[in-house]
A tleap script that builds the chain and sets N, CA, C and O, in Angstrom:
source leaprc.protein.ff14SB
mol = sequence {
  NMET LYS SER LEU ASN THR LEU MET VAL ILE
  CYS LEU LEU VAL ILE ALA GLY GLU SER HIE
  ALA ASP GLY ALA TYR THR ASP ALA LYS ALA
  LEU LEU GLU ASP ALA ILE ARG GLN ASP SER
  VAL SER GLY VAL MET GLY GLY GLU ILE ALA
  ASP ALA PHE SER SER GLN PHE SER THR LYS
  GLY LEU LEU LEU VAL GLU ALA ARG VAL ILE
  GLY SER PHE LYS GLU GLU GLY CYS LYS ARG
  ILE GLY LEU ARG PHE THR GLN GLU GLY VAL
  ALA THR PRO LYS GLY ASN THR GLU VAL HIE
  LEU ASN MET THR ILE ASN TYR CYS LEU ASN
  GLY ASP ILE PRO ASN PRO ALA GLU GLN CILE
}
set mol.1.N position { 6.509 0.600 -21.567 }
set mol.1.CA position { 6.052 1.048 -20.476 }
set mol.1.C position { 6.396 -0.101 -19.142 }
set mol.1.O position { 6.826 -1.222 -19.416 }
set mol.2.N position { 6.196 0.251 -17.955 }
set mol.2.CA position { 6.549 -0.652 -16.831 }
set mol.2.C position { 5.181 -1.389 -16.679 }
set mol.2.O position { 4.135 -0.764 -16.856 }
set mol.3.N position { 5.182 -2.627 -16.374 }
set mol.3.CA position { 4.163 -3.407 -16.044 }
set mol.3.C position { 3.599 -2.993 -14.780 }
set mol.3.O position { 4.208 -2.135 -14.141 }
set mol.4.N position { 2.382 -3.542 -14.266 }
set mol.4.CA position { 1.980 -3.418 -13.218 }
set mol.4.C position { 2.635 -4.252 -12.129 }
set mol.4.O position { 2.583 -3.910 -10.947 }
set mol.5.N position { 3.188 -5.242 -12.503 }
set mol.5.CA position { 4.040 -6.142 -11.373 }
set mol.5.C position { 5.054 -5.478 -11.051 }
set mol.5.O position { 5.546 -5.664 -9.938 }
set mol.6.N position { 5.626 -4.525 -11.963 }
set mol.6.CA position { 6.764 -3.390 -11.297 }
set mol.6.C position { 6.224 -2.651 -10.088 }
set mol.6.O position { 6.868 -2.596 -9.040 }
set mol.7.N position { 5.361 -2.238 -10.200 }
set mol.7.CA position { 4.600 -1.380 -9.250 }
set mol.7.C position { 4.478 -1.991 -8.005 }
set mol.7.O position { 4.752 -1.589 -6.874 }
set mol.8.N position { 3.835 -3.445 -8.581 }
set mol.8.CA position { 3.416 -4.148 -6.885 }
set mol.8.C position { 4.749 -4.450 -6.275 }
set mol.8.O position { 4.907 -4.179 -5.084 }
set mol.9.N position { 5.790 -5.019 -7.012 }
set mol.9.CA position { 7.108 -5.023 -6.368 }
set mol.9.C position { 7.624 -3.603 -5.724 }
set mol.9.O position { 8.083 -3.592 -4.582 }
set mol.10.N position { 7.548 -2.649 -6.350 }
set mol.10.CA position { 8.024 -1.372 -5.632 }
set mol.10.C position { 7.406 -1.345 -4.253 }
set mol.10.O position { 8.077 -1.266 -3.224 }
set mol.11.N position { 5.959 -1.423 -4.296 }
set mol.11.CA position { 5.287 -1.330 -3.052 }
set mol.11.C position { 5.599 -2.185 -2.076 }
set mol.11.O position { 5.587 -1.841 -0.894 }
set mol.12.N position { 5.850 -3.158 -2.399 }
set mol.12.CA position { 6.187 -4.105 -1.381 }
set mol.12.C position { 7.729 -4.252 -0.664 }
set mol.12.O position { 8.064 -4.839 0.364 }
set mol.13.N position { 8.500 -3.486 -1.625 }
set mol.13.CA position { 9.914 -3.077 -1.191 }
set mol.13.C position { 10.452 -2.153 -0.528 }
set mol.13.O position { 11.585 -2.108 -0.049 }
set mol.14.N position { 9.530 -1.319 -0.498 }
set mol.14.CA position { 9.498 0.004 0.058 }
set mol.14.C position { 8.930 0.095 1.525 }
set mol.14.O position { 7.949 0.734 1.906 }
set mol.15.N position { 9.902 -0.808 2.351 }
set mol.15.CA position { 9.615 -1.193 3.545 }
set mol.15.C position { 10.225 -0.491 4.776 }
set mol.15.O position { 9.858 -0.822 5.903 }
set mol.16.N position { 11.237 0.564 4.564 }
set mol.16.CA position { 11.735 0.940 5.586 }
set mol.16.C position { 11.852 2.348 5.169 }
set mol.16.O position { 11.668 2.659 3.992 }
set mol.17.N position { 12.137 3.185 6.041 }
set mol.17.CA position { 12.261 4.719 6.191 }
set mol.17.C position { 11.152 5.433 6.790 }
set mol.17.O position { 10.779 4.978 7.871 }
set mol.18.N position { 10.538 6.444 6.341 }
set mol.18.CA position { 10.404 7.616 7.102 }
set mol.18.C position { 8.754 7.451 7.797 }
set mol.18.O position { 8.032 6.485 7.549 }
set mol.19.N position { 8.445 8.357 8.506 }
set mol.19.CA position { 7.173 8.064 9.219 }
set mol.19.C position { 6.169 8.697 8.540 }
set mol.19.O position { 6.364 9.239 7.452 }
set mol.20.N position { 4.722 8.664 9.299 }
set mol.20.CA position { 3.602 9.207 8.604 }
set mol.20.C position { 3.193 10.464 9.403 }
set mol.20.O position { 3.887 10.748 10.380 }
set mol.21.N position { 2.127 11.254 9.085 }
set mol.21.CA position { 1.585 11.994 10.116 }
set mol.21.C position { 0.179 12.283 9.386 }
set mol.21.O position { 0.094 12.538 8.185 }
set mol.22.N position { -0.741 12.221 10.134 }
set mol.22.CA position { -2.129 12.876 9.760 }
set mol.22.C position { -2.728 12.070 8.419 }
set mol.22.O position { -3.477 12.697 7.670 }
set mol.23.N position { -2.423 10.789 8.146 }
set mol.23.CA position { -2.865 10.265 6.933 }
set mol.23.C position { -2.156 10.252 5.803 }
set mol.23.O position { -2.622 9.743 4.784 }
set mol.24.N position { -0.891 10.831 5.842 }
set mol.24.CA position { 0.137 11.041 5.020 }
set mol.24.C position { 0.956 9.991 5.080 }
set mol.24.O position { 1.308 9.725 6.229 }
set mol.25.N position { 1.461 9.174 4.087 }
set mol.25.CA position { 2.559 8.193 4.385 }
set mol.25.C position { 3.487 8.228 3.247 }
set mol.25.O position { 3.193 8.462 2.075 }
set mol.26.N position { 4.614 7.974 3.725 }
set mol.26.CA position { 5.767 8.055 2.683 }
set mol.26.C position { 6.475 6.654 2.627 }
set mol.26.O position { 7.378 6.580 1.793 }
set mol.27.N position { 6.214 5.519 3.381 }
set mol.27.CA position { 6.459 4.307 3.105 }
set mol.27.C position { 5.683 3.349 3.657 }
set mol.27.O position { 5.025 3.531 4.681 }
set mol.28.N position { 5.723 2.232 2.980 }
set mol.28.CA position { 4.608 0.936 3.191 }
set mol.28.C position { 4.727 0.632 4.592 }
set mol.28.O position { 3.701 0.358 5.214 }
set mol.29.N position { 6.034 0.646 5.271 }
set mol.29.CA position { 5.875 0.065 6.907 }
set mol.29.C position { 4.932 0.785 7.616 }
set mol.29.O position { 4.029 0.332 8.319 }
set mol.30.N position { 5.182 1.848 7.400 }
set mol.30.CA position { 4.123 3.024 8.558 }
set mol.30.C position { 2.432 2.646 8.055 }
set mol.30.O position { 1.466 2.769 8.808 }
set mol.31.N position { 2.383 2.309 7.039 }
set mol.31.CA position { 0.892 2.115 6.390 }
set mol.31.C position { 0.517 0.589 7.184 }
set mol.31.O position { -0.562 0.457 7.763 }
set mol.32.N position { 1.318 -0.285 7.144 }
set mol.32.CA position { 1.255 -1.555 7.546 }
set mol.32.C position { 1.229 -1.902 8.922 }
set mol.32.O position { 0.633 -2.852 9.430 }
set mol.33.N position { 1.948 -1.021 9.489 }
set mol.33.CA position { 1.981 -1.052 11.129 }
set mol.33.C position { 0.519 -0.147 11.511 }
set mol.33.O position { -0.310 -0.582 12.309 }
set mol.34.N position { 0.393 0.999 10.888 }
set mol.34.CA position { -1.075 1.731 11.413 }
set mol.34.C position { -2.098 0.398 11.138 }
set mol.34.O position { -2.720 -0.127 12.061 }
set mol.35.N position { -2.157 0.051 10.093 }
set mol.35.CA position { -3.507 -0.997 9.679 }
set mol.35.C position { -3.408 -1.919 10.556 }
set mol.35.O position { -4.503 -2.331 10.940 }
set mol.36.N position { -2.349 -2.491 11.107 }
set mol.36.CA position { -2.348 -3.608 12.115 }
set mol.36.C position { -2.816 -3.224 13.352 }
set mol.36.O position { -3.541 -4.069 13.877 }
set mol.37.N position { -2.609 -2.103 14.054 }
set mol.37.CA position { -2.838 -1.239 15.084 }
set mol.37.C position { -4.158 -0.592 15.067 }
set mol.37.O position { -4.548 -0.329 16.205 }
set mol.38.N position { -4.819 -0.317 14.297 }
set mol.38.CA position { -6.096 0.110 13.923 }
set mol.38.C position { -7.287 -0.318 13.339 }
set mol.38.O position { -8.409 0.182 13.409 }
set mol.39.N position { -6.784 -1.590 12.591 }
set mol.39.CA position { -7.719 -2.246 11.853 }
set mol.39.C position { -8.063 -1.715 10.403 }
set mol.39.O position { -8.345 -2.485 9.486 }
set mol.40.N position { -8.020 -0.375 10.270 }
set mol.40.CA position { -8.224 0.193 9.057 }
set mol.40.C position { -7.922 1.483 9.046 }
set mol.40.O position { -8.386 2.298 9.843 }
set mol.41.N position { -6.851 1.823 7.830 }
set mol.41.CA position { -6.422 3.422 7.766 }
set mol.41.C position { -6.562 3.760 6.108 }
set mol.41.O position { -6.750 2.913 5.235 }
set mol.42.N position { -6.448 4.944 5.944 }
set mol.42.CA position { -6.389 5.620 4.514 }
set mol.42.C position { -5.744 6.899 4.738 }
set mol.42.O position { -5.662 7.438 5.841 }
set mol.43.N position { -5.184 7.473 3.395 }
set mol.43.CA position { -4.573 8.616 3.407 }
set mol.43.C position { -3.882 8.791 2.176 }
set mol.43.O position { -4.435 8.250 1.218 }
set mol.44.N position { -2.787 9.421 1.932 }
set mol.44.CA position { -2.245 9.864 0.614 }
set mol.44.C position { -0.918 9.186 1.037 }
set mol.44.O position { -0.340 9.236 2.123 }
set mol.45.N position { -0.552 8.471 -0.229 }
set mol.45.CA position { 0.820 7.934 -0.258 }
set mol.45.C position { 1.997 8.895 -1.298 }
set mol.45.O position { 1.969 9.268 -2.471 }
set mol.46.N position { 2.799 9.011 -0.381 }
set mol.46.CA position { 4.026 9.934 -1.160 }
set mol.46.C position { 5.268 8.941 -1.302 }
set mol.46.O position { 5.201 7.714 -1.361 }
set mol.47.N position { 6.283 9.640 -1.338 }
set mol.47.CA position { 7.713 8.759 -1.567 }
set mol.47.C position { 7.629 8.101 -2.811 }
set mol.47.O position { 7.050 8.412 -3.852 }
set mol.48.N position { 8.353 7.088 -2.486 }
set mol.48.CA position { 8.875 6.050 -3.988 }
set mol.48.C position { 7.823 5.289 -4.661 }
set mol.48.O position { 7.748 4.879 -5.819 }
set mol.49.N position { 6.870 5.178 -3.464 }
set mol.49.CA position { 5.695 4.367 -4.244 }
set mol.49.C position { 4.935 5.354 -4.845 }
set mol.49.O position { 4.375 4.882 -5.835 }
set mol.50.N position { 4.657 6.597 -4.662 }
set mol.50.CA position { 3.727 7.329 -5.062 }
set mol.50.C position { 4.686 7.864 -6.440 }
set mol.50.O position { 3.981 8.239 -7.378 }
set mol.51.N position { 5.739 7.922 -6.607 }
set mol.51.CA position { 6.567 8.220 -7.495 }
set mol.51.C position { 6.505 7.072 -8.719 }
set mol.51.O position { 6.529 7.421 -9.899 }
set mol.52.N position { 6.438 5.918 -8.383 }
set mol.52.CA position { 6.147 4.682 -9.484 }
set mol.52.C position { 5.000 4.712 -10.010 }
set mol.52.O position { 4.875 4.437 -11.204 }
set mol.53.N position { 3.970 5.036 -9.262 }
set mol.53.CA position { 2.736 5.239 -9.528 }
set mol.53.C position { 2.592 6.400 -10.743 }
set mol.53.O position { 2.248 6.118 -11.891 }
set mol.54.N position { 2.859 7.510 -10.359 }
set mol.54.CA position { 3.220 8.683 -11.321 }
set mol.54.C position { 3.836 8.455 -12.513 }
set mol.54.O position { 3.376 8.691 -13.631 }
set mol.55.N position { 5.024 7.930 -12.201 }
set mol.55.CA position { 5.642 7.289 -13.501 }
set mol.55.C position { 4.974 6.359 -14.372 }
set mol.55.O position { 4.971 6.607 -15.578 }
set mol.56.N position { 4.518 5.527 -14.023 }
set mol.56.CA position { 3.643 4.342 -14.692 }
set mol.56.C position { 2.550 5.232 -15.574 }
set mol.56.O position { 2.317 5.001 -16.760 }
set mol.57.N position { 1.958 6.219 -14.850 }
set mol.57.CA position { 0.470 6.490 -15.374 }
set mol.57.C position { 0.419 8.156 -16.099 }
set mol.57.O position { -0.501 8.867 -16.506 }
set mol.58.N position { 2.128 8.339 -15.991 }
set mol.58.CA position { 2.291 9.635 -16.293 }
set mol.58.C position { 1.283 10.828 -15.717 }
set mol.58.O position { 0.691 11.534 -16.534 }
set mol.59.N position { 1.135 10.999 -14.534 }
set mol.59.CA position { 0.239 11.974 -13.773 }
set mol.59.C position { 0.960 12.412 -12.522 }
set mol.59.O position { 1.898 11.873 -11.935 }
set mol.60.N position { 0.298 13.519 -12.256 }
set mol.60.CA position { 1.007 14.181 -10.818 }
set mol.60.C position { -0.121 13.988 -10.017 }
set mol.60.O position { 0.080 14.456 -8.897 }
set mol.61.N position { -1.394 13.412 -10.159 }
set mol.61.CA position { -2.515 13.318 -9.320 }
set mol.61.C position { -2.140 12.633 -8.210 }
set mol.61.O position { -1.096 11.982 -8.231 }
set mol.62.N position { -2.974 12.684 -7.035 }
set mol.62.CA position { -2.603 12.339 -5.757 }
set mol.62.C position { -2.698 10.526 -5.871 }
set mol.62.O position { -3.384 9.992 -6.743 }
set mol.63.N position { -2.028 9.859 -5.015 }
set mol.63.CA position { -1.861 8.462 -4.839 }
set mol.63.C position { -2.750 8.217 -3.580 }
set mol.63.O position { -2.163 8.481 -2.531 }
set mol.64.N position { -3.741 7.873 -3.475 }
set mol.64.CA position { -4.609 7.710 -2.301 }
set mol.64.C position { -4.502 6.200 -2.052 }
set mol.64.O position { -4.595 5.384 -2.969 }
set mol.65.N position { -4.275 5.819 -0.589 }
set mol.65.CA position { -4.298 4.321 -0.181 }
set mol.65.C position { -5.091 4.009 1.001 }
set mol.65.O position { -5.121 4.690 2.026 }
set mol.66.N position { -5.803 2.808 0.759 }
set mol.66.CA position { -6.554 2.440 1.992 }
set mol.66.C position { -5.971 0.902 2.413 }
set mol.66.O position { -5.711 0.077 1.537 }
set mol.67.N position { -5.810 0.634 3.748 }
set mol.67.CA position { -5.381 -0.554 4.137 }
set mol.67.C position { -6.199 -1.208 5.243 }
set mol.67.O position { -6.441 -0.432 6.167 }
set mol.68.N position { -6.558 -2.113 5.347 }
set mol.68.CA position { -7.497 -2.926 6.333 }
set mol.68.C position { -7.011 -4.317 6.450 }
set mol.68.O position { -6.514 -4.887 5.479 }
set mol.69.N position { -7.137 -4.883 7.604 }
set mol.69.CA position { -7.005 -5.824 8.013 }
set mol.69.C position { -8.119 -7.157 7.833 }
set mol.69.O position { -9.146 -7.239 8.506 }
set mol.70.N position { -7.737 -8.093 6.877 }
set mol.70.CA position { -8.656 -9.005 6.538 }
set mol.70.C position { -8.302 -10.400 6.893 }
set mol.70.O position { -8.821 -11.319 6.260 }
set mol.71.N position { -7.380 -10.660 7.944 }
set mol.71.CA position { -7.018 -11.877 8.342 }
set mol.71.C position { -6.051 -11.857 9.251 }
set mol.71.O position { -5.181 -10.989 9.184 }
set mol.72.N position { -6.047 -13.014 10.457 }
set mol.72.CA position { -4.996 -12.780 11.381 }
set mol.72.C position { -4.300 -14.044 11.363 }
set mol.72.O position { -4.595 -14.967 10.605 }
set mol.73.N position { -3.250 -14.069 12.323 }
set mol.73.CA position { -2.193 -15.119 12.155 }
set mol.73.C position { -2.244 -15.512 13.657 }
set mol.73.O position { -2.743 -14.718 14.455 }
set mol.74.N position { -1.729 -16.753 14.091 }
set mol.74.CA position { -1.204 -17.104 15.431 }
set mol.74.C position { -0.163 -15.940 16.088 }
set mol.74.O position { 0.024 -15.534 17.235 }
set mol.75.N position { 0.196 -15.737 15.270 }
set mol.75.CA position { 1.617 -14.833 16.028 }
set mol.75.C position { 1.205 -13.681 16.412 }
set mol.75.O position { 0.344 -13.231 15.656 }
set mol.76.N position { 1.510 -12.921 17.409 }
set mol.76.CA position { 0.791 -11.934 17.956 }
set mol.76.C position { 1.517 -10.574 16.928 }
set mol.76.O position { 2.683 -10.495 16.541 }
set mol.77.N position { 0.733 -9.906 16.757 }
set mol.77.CA position { 0.741 -8.656 15.631 }
set mol.77.C position { 0.946 -9.133 14.409 }
set mol.77.O position { 1.723 -8.461 13.731 }
set mol.78.N position { 0.491 -10.093 13.906 }
set mol.78.CA position { 0.711 -10.538 12.611 }
set mol.78.C position { -0.656 -10.714 11.891 }
set mol.78.O position { -1.550 -11.402 12.385 }
set mol.79.N position { -0.792 -10.014 10.610 }
set mol.79.CA position { -2.092 -9.782 10.078 }
set mol.79.C position { -1.928 -10.018 8.619 }
set mol.79.O position { -0.877 -9.721 8.051 }
set mol.80.N position { -2.912 -10.528 8.018 }
set mol.80.CA position { -3.017 -10.301 6.429 }
set mol.80.C position { -3.969 -8.880 6.277 }
set mol.80.O position { -4.960 -8.652 6.972 }
set mol.81.N position { -3.446 -7.999 5.228 }
set mol.81.CA position { -3.777 -6.737 4.923 }
set mol.81.C position { -4.293 -6.608 3.623 }
set mol.81.O position { -3.653 -7.058 2.672 }
set mol.82.N position { -5.428 -6.019 3.459 }
set mol.82.CA position { -6.064 -5.706 1.970 }
set mol.82.C position { -5.667 -4.291 1.746 }
set mol.82.O position { -6.020 -3.434 2.557 }
set mol.83.N position { -4.854 -3.945 0.551 }
set mol.83.CA position { -4.457 -2.796 0.344 }
set mol.83.C position { -5.127 -2.246 -0.972 }
set mol.83.O position { -5.189 -2.937 -1.989 }
set mol.84.N position { -5.701 -0.767 -0.885 }
set mol.84.CA position { -6.138 -0.555 -2.387 }
set mol.84.C position { -5.541 0.675 -2.657 }
set mol.84.O position { -5.647 1.505 -1.754 }
set mol.85.N position { -4.950 1.005 -3.647 }
set mol.85.CA position { -4.231 2.293 -4.251 }
set mol.85.C position { -4.892 2.733 -5.143 }
set mol.85.O position { -5.223 2.025 -6.094 }
set mol.86.N position { -5.250 4.074 -5.027 }
set mol.86.CA position { -6.200 4.551 -6.027 }
set mol.86.C position { -5.001 5.921 -6.664 }
set mol.86.O position { -4.481 6.779 -5.950 }
set mol.87.N position { -4.839 5.781 -7.974 }
set mol.87.CA position { -4.056 6.662 -8.674 }
set mol.87.C position { -5.171 7.985 -9.372 }
set mol.87.O position { -5.966 7.817 -10.297 }
set mol.88.N position { -4.985 8.956 -8.795 }
set mol.88.CA position { -6.280 9.930 -9.443 }
set mol.88.C position { -5.368 10.776 -10.793 }
set mol.88.O position { -4.141 10.873 -10.813 }
set mol.89.N position { -6.201 11.268 -11.739 }
set mol.89.CA position { -5.792 12.327 -12.870 }
set mol.89.C position { -4.945 11.354 -13.799 }
set mol.89.O position { -3.887 11.834 -14.207 }
set mol.90.N position { -5.289 9.905 -14.241 }
set mol.90.CA position { -4.979 9.474 -14.935 }
set mol.90.C position { -5.618 9.529 -16.617 }
set mol.90.O position { -6.683 8.995 -16.925 }
set mol.91.N position { -4.831 10.196 -17.481 }
set mol.91.CA position { -5.567 10.647 -18.672 }
set mol.91.C position { -5.691 9.145 -19.776 }
set mol.91.O position { -4.771 8.357 -19.997 }
set mol.92.N position { -7.135 9.077 -20.348 }
set mol.92.CA position { -7.254 8.259 -21.095 }
set mol.92.C position { -7.970 8.765 -22.312 }
set mol.92.O position { -8.764 9.679 -22.088 }
set mol.93.N position { -7.864 8.399 -23.440 }
set mol.93.CA position { -8.911 8.578 -24.764 }
set mol.93.C position { -10.057 9.379 -24.351 }
set mol.93.O position { -10.381 10.430 -24.903 }
set mol.94.N position { -10.736 8.783 -23.239 }
set mol.94.CA position { -12.029 9.415 -22.655 }
set mol.94.C position { -12.154 10.242 -21.761 }
set mol.94.O position { -13.169 10.507 -21.117 }
set mol.95.N position { -10.801 10.822 -21.664 }
set mol.95.CA position { -10.808 11.768 -20.266 }
set mol.95.C position { -9.913 11.241 -19.288 }
set mol.95.O position { -9.254 10.212 -19.433 }
set mol.96.N position { -9.912 12.097 -18.136 }
set mol.96.CA position { -9.228 11.809 -16.914 }
set mol.96.C position { -9.961 10.822 -16.040 }
set mol.96.O position { -11.135 11.035 -15.739 }
set mol.97.N position { -9.331 9.774 -15.630 }
set mol.97.CA position { -9.962 9.049 -14.637 }
set mol.97.C position { -9.015 8.469 -13.520 }
set mol.97.O position { -7.855 8.854 -13.371 }
set mol.98.N position { -9.656 7.457 -12.711 }
set mol.98.CA position { -8.671 6.978 -11.581 }
set mol.98.C position { -8.181 5.389 -11.585 }
set mol.98.O position { -9.084 4.574 -11.769 }
set mol.99.N position { -6.995 4.935 -11.421 }
set mol.99.CA position { -6.699 3.508 -11.723 }
set mol.99.C position { -6.425 2.891 -10.124 }
set mol.99.O position { -5.811 3.424 -9.199 }
set mol.100.N position { -7.038 1.728 -10.172 }
set mol.100.CA position { -7.067 1.285 -8.876 }
set mol.100.C position { -6.137 0.091 -8.963 }
set mol.100.O position { -6.154 -0.566 -10.004 }
set mol.101.N position { -5.218 -0.301 -7.839 }
set mol.101.CA position { -4.736 -1.449 -7.463 }
set mol.101.C position { -4.942 -2.212 -6.513 }
set mol.101.O position { -4.648 -1.709 -5.429 }
set mol.102.N position { -5.292 -3.133 -6.478 }
set mol.102.CA position { -5.640 -3.871 -4.971 }
set mol.102.C position { -4.702 -5.300 -4.971 }
set mol.102.O position { -4.489 -6.117 -5.866 }
set mol.103.N position { -4.314 -5.235 -3.778 }
set mol.103.CA position { -3.256 -6.344 -3.712 }
set mol.103.C position { -3.352 -6.677 -2.096 }
set mol.103.O position { -3.989 -5.930 -1.355 }
set mol.104.N position { -2.599 -7.982 -1.551 }
set mol.104.CA position { -2.653 -8.441 -0.207 }
set mol.104.C position { -1.222 -8.744 0.292 }
set mol.104.O position { -0.335 -9.197 -0.433 }
set mol.105.N position { -1.101 -8.485 1.444 }
set mol.105.CA position { 0.174 -8.622 2.105 }
set mol.105.C position { -0.181 -9.331 3.670 }
set mol.105.O position { -1.020 -9.027 4.517 }
set mol.106.N position { 0.787 -10.330 3.626 }
set mol.106.CA position { 0.959 -10.646 5.320 }
set mol.106.C position { 2.186 -9.943 5.709 }
set mol.106.O position { 3.217 -9.749 5.065 }
set mol.107.N position { 1.839 -9.584 6.961 }
set mol.107.CA position { 2.862 -8.395 7.501 }
set mol.107.C position { 2.683 -8.836 9.261 }
set mol.107.O position { 1.638 -9.203 9.799 }
set mol.108.N position { 3.918 -8.680 9.857 }
set mol.108.CA position { 3.881 -8.380 11.155 }
set mol.108.C position { 4.454 -7.322 11.788 }
set mol.108.O position { 5.381 -6.777 11.189 }
set mol.109.N position { 4.089 -6.839 13.000 }
set mol.109.CA position { 4.732 -5.465 13.530 }
set mol.109.C position { 6.308 -5.548 13.648 }
set mol.109.O position { 7.001 -4.530 13.641 }
set mol.110.N position { 6.700 -6.504 13.731 }
set mol.110.CA position { 8.151 -6.508 14.084 }
set mol.110.C position { 8.942 -6.902 12.656 }
set mol.110.O position { 10.107 -7.287 12.559 }
set mol.111.N position { 8.235 -6.750 11.869 }
set mol.111.CA position { 8.790 -6.575 10.621 }
set mol.111.C position { 8.927 -7.984 9.707 }
set mol.111.O position { 9.420 -7.920 8.581 }
set mol.112.N position { 8.534 -9.051 10.177 }
set mol.112.CA position { 8.662 -10.431 9.698 }
set mol.112.C position { 7.311 -10.556 9.028 }
set mol.112.O position { 6.383 -9.752 9.117 }
set mol.113.N position { 7.349 -11.933 8.197 }
set mol.113.CA position { 6.363 -12.186 7.368 }
set mol.113.C position { 6.093 -13.258 8.135 }
set mol.113.O position { 6.938 -14.084 8.480 }
set mol.114.N position { 4.549 -13.287 8.516 }
set mol.114.CA position { 3.841 -14.697 9.069 }
set mol.114.C position { 3.802 -15.911 8.306 }
set mol.114.O position { 3.678 -16.006 7.085 }
set mol.115.N position { 3.933 -16.918 9.231 }
set mol.115.CA position { 3.726 -18.207 8.265 }
set mol.115.C position { 2.189 -18.348 7.979 }
set mol.115.O position { 1.259 -18.384 8.785 }
set mol.116.N position { 2.177 -18.429 6.430 }
set mol.116.CA position { 0.823 -18.607 5.887 }
set mol.116.C position { 0.019 -20.027 6.730 }
set mol.116.O position { -1.186 -20.049 6.981 }
set mol.117.N position { 0.724 -20.837 6.977 }
set mol.117.CA position { 0.043 -21.902 7.616 }
set mol.117.C position { -0.610 -21.765 8.892 }
set mol.117.O position { -1.454 -22.473 9.442 }
set mol.118.N position { 0.021 -20.593 9.279 }
set mol.118.CA position { -0.829 -20.545 10.799 }
set mol.118.C position { -1.642 -19.593 10.837 }
set mol.118.O position { -1.704 -18.951 11.885 }
set mol.119.N position { -2.603 -19.181 9.572 }
set mol.119.CA position { -3.513 -18.442 9.785 }
set mol.119.C position { -4.787 -18.734 10.047 }
set mol.119.O position { -5.344 -19.747 9.624 }
set mol.120.N position { -5.467 -17.632 10.948 }
set mol.120.CA position { -6.574 -18.186 11.531 }
set mol.120.C position { -7.662 -17.574 11.167 }
set mol.120.O position { -8.753 -17.945 11.600 }
savepdb mol mol.pdb
quit
Protein backbone atom coordinates (compact mmCIF):
# COMPACT_ATOMS: atom_id res chain seq x y z
CA UNK A 1 0.00 0.00 0.00
CA UNK A 2 1.31 3.45 -0.88
CA UNK A 3 2.19 5.71 2.00
CA UNK A 4 0.53 9.01 2.83
CA UNK A 5 3.85 10.65 1.98
CA UNK A 6 3.31 9.55 -1.61
CA UNK A 7 -0.09 11.24 -1.60
CA UNK A 8 1.42 14.44 -0.25
CA UNK A 9 4.10 14.44 -2.95
CA UNK A 10 1.49 13.89 -5.68
CA UNK A 11 -0.61 16.73 -4.29
CA UNK A 12 2.33 19.08 -4.36
CA UNK A 13 3.65 18.05 -7.76
CA UNK A 14 0.42 18.38 -9.71
CA UNK A 15 0.83 22.14 -10.10
CA UNK A 16 0.32 22.49 -13.83
CA UNK A 17 -2.67 21.84 -15.98
CA UNK A 18 -6.32 22.48 -16.27
CA UNK A 19 -8.63 25.15 -14.91
CA UNK A 20 -11.50 24.93 -12.46
CA UNK A 21 -15.17 25.85 -12.56
CA UNK A 22 -17.74 26.21 -9.78
CA UNK A 23 -15.58 24.72 -7.02
CA UNK A 24 -14.45 21.75 -9.12
CA UNK A 25 -10.66 21.56 -9.27
CA UNK A 26 -8.53 19.29 -11.42
CA UNK A 27 -5.13 20.61 -10.37
CA UNK A 28 -3.47 22.16 -7.36
CA UNK A 29 -2.36 25.33 -9.14
CA UNK A 30 -5.91 26.63 -9.67
CA UNK A 31 -6.84 25.72 -6.09
CA UNK A 32 -3.83 27.53 -4.61
CA UNK A 33 -4.34 30.60 -6.80
CA UNK A 34 -8.03 30.83 -5.86
CA UNK A 35 -7.15 30.52 -2.16
CA UNK A 36 -4.63 33.36 -2.46
CA UNK A 37 -7.10 35.60 -4.30
CA UNK A 38 -10.16 34.80 -2.15
CA UNK A 39 -8.57 33.90 1.24
CA UNK A 40 -10.61 30.68 1.42
CA UNK A 41 -12.05 28.23 -1.13
CA UNK A 42 -13.56 24.76 -1.12
CA UNK A 43 -14.77 22.28 -3.67
CA UNK A 44 -14.38 18.85 -5.19
CA UNK A 45 -10.94 17.73 -6.38
CA UNK A 46 -10.58 15.66 -9.53
CA UNK A 47 -7.68 14.70 -11.77
CA UNK A 48 -4.45 13.04 -10.69
CA UNK A 49 -4.77 14.05 -7.05
CA UNK A 50 -8.24 12.48 -6.73
CA UNK A 51 -7.02 9.40 -8.59
CA UNK A 52 -4.14 9.01 -6.10
CA UNK A 53 -6.50 9.24 -3.12
CA UNK A 54 -8.97 6.80 -4.73
CA UNK A 55 -6.16 4.34 -5.34
CA UNK A 56 -4.72 4.76 -1.84
CA UNK A 57 -8.04 4.15 -0.11
CA UNK A 58 -9.74 1.87 -2.68
CA UNK A 59 -12.77 4.12 -3.07
CA UNK A 60 -14.61 6.07 -5.72
CA UNK A 61 -16.01 8.51 -3.14
CA UNK A 62 -15.66 12.25 -3.65
CA UNK A 63 -12.44 13.99 -2.68
CA UNK A 64 -13.39 17.27 -1.04
CA UNK A 65 -10.82 20.02 -0.62
CA UNK A 66 -10.62 23.19 1.46
CA UNK A 67 -7.84 25.77 1.15
CA UNK A 68 -7.39 28.90 3.24
CA UNK A 69 -4.71 31.51 3.71
CA UNK A 70 -3.01 31.09 7.10
CA UNK A 71 -0.03 33.41 6.63
CA UNK A 72 1.53 36.04 4.40
CA UNK A 73 4.94 36.94 3.02
CA UNK A 74 6.55 40.26 2.12
CA UNK A 75 6.41 39.30 -1.56
CA UNK A 76 3.24 40.42 -3.34
CA UNK A 77 0.82 37.53 -4.03
CA UNK A 78 2.65 35.07 -1.77
CA UNK A 79 0.83 33.22 1.02
CA UNK A 80 1.00 30.23 3.34
CA UNK A 81 -2.02 28.05 2.61
CA UNK A 82 -3.61 25.40 4.80
CA UNK A 83 -5.12 22.52 2.83
CA UNK A 84 -7.59 19.89 4.03
CA UNK A 85 -8.45 16.94 1.81
CA UNK A 86 -11.43 14.78 2.79
CA UNK A 87 -11.79 11.42 1.04
CA UNK A 88 -15.32 10.10 1.34
CA UNK A 89 -16.44 6.47 1.24
CA UNK A 90 -13.39 4.77 2.73
CA UNK A 91 -14.24 1.23 3.86
CA UNK A 92 -13.06 0.16 7.31
CA UNK A 93 -13.92 -2.85 9.49
CA UNK A 94 -16.45 -0.61 11.26
CA UNK A 95 -18.07 0.65 8.04
CA UNK A 96 -17.52 3.51 5.61
CA UNK A 97 -15.89 6.67 6.89
CA UNK A 98 -13.97 9.75 5.78
CA UNK A 99 -10.20 10.15 5.75
CA UNK A 100 -8.65 13.60 6.26
CA UNK A 101 -5.24 14.83 5.16
CA UNK A 102 -4.12 18.25 6.40
CA UNK A 103 -1.07 20.00 5.00
CA UNK A 104 0.38 23.45 4.43
CA UNK A 105 2.24 24.95 1.49
CA UNK A 106 3.91 28.26 0.75
CA UNK A 107 2.99 29.50 -2.73
CA UNK A 108 3.00 32.64 -4.92
CA UNK A 109 0.61 33.62 -7.70
CA UNK A 110 3.56 33.68 -10.11
CA UNK A 111 4.29 30.01 -9.32
CA UNK A 112 7.34 30.70 -7.16
CA UNK A 113 7.87 29.46 -3.62
CA UNK A 114 8.32 32.40 -1.23
CA UNK A 115 11.33 32.79 1.03
CA UNK A 116 10.24 31.41 4.44
CA UNK A 117 12.45 33.96 6.18
CA UNK A 118 10.20 36.72 4.79
CA UNK A 119 6.98 35.46 6.39
CA UNK A 120 5.10 38.25 8.19
